Residue, then its C-alpha position, 0 to 999 in steps of 0.5 A: m397372267t397379270y390382270g390390270f393396267g400398267g405392264g406386266k403380262t397384260s395384253r392390250k386386248l385385255a386392257e381394252e376390255q377392262l376399259k370397256l367394262l369401266a365405261e359400261s359400268g358408268y365411269p366417265k372418261k376423266a375417272i377412267e383416264l386418272y385410273v389408267n394413268n395412275v395420276n399421283v400414285g406413289a410416294l413423295e420424298n421427304p413428305t411433310v405429313v403421311t397418313t393412312y385411312l381405311g374406309p368402311c368398305g375396306d379401301l385404303i388410301e395412304l396420302y403424302l402431302k409436301i407442304d411448304k413453310n407458308g402452308t401451301i401444298e406443293d405436292a400430293k401423292f397416294y397409294y391405295l388398296g381398293c377399286p377404280g373409284s377409290a383410285s380415281s377419287a384419290s387422284a382427283m383430290t390430289e390434283l385439286v389440293k396442289g398449290k392450295t393453302i391448308d385453309q383452301a384445302k380444308k374447303i375441298t368437298e366430295d362434290n368437288v372431287l365428283n365434279e373433277l371426275g365428271g361423276l362416278p357410278k351411283m354405287k361408287l359415291d362413297c369413294p370421293k368420301l374416302a379421298i376427302k376423309a384421308l385428306r382431312k386426317a392428313i390436314a389434322e395431323y399437319e396442324k397437330i405437328m404445327g401446333r394448331s389443332e382446330i380439326 
């Protein structure tokens, strides 16, 4: 039997049990929705920059950004290997950066991600850091490509 969300042999009853466990663990509704719905999970065709960031906990985010010629982030997607906190944090971060210029995206913080999620369980407060560090790395790589290396 496949465990987790997204089809396979997962039964609705098992998914409901997992949702209940996430809520009981302190995940707010918005974080659970982003996780369950795989918001922005996947690759982008012809991304401007792709970067991978491995956090100290072992969670990994591969971030794809599509940036137009004016430096505006048109789209953002990611793959992850990690917990629901990492997934929901990366989803929230990708939602926050869409439509922002690179300079605006640089100002997005862990607190912005936490606010977008409605919080996270205390033991998962490193997850927004992972998402922001992946974003910072992608921006630095983009600026290097463009000949600007201020980070």
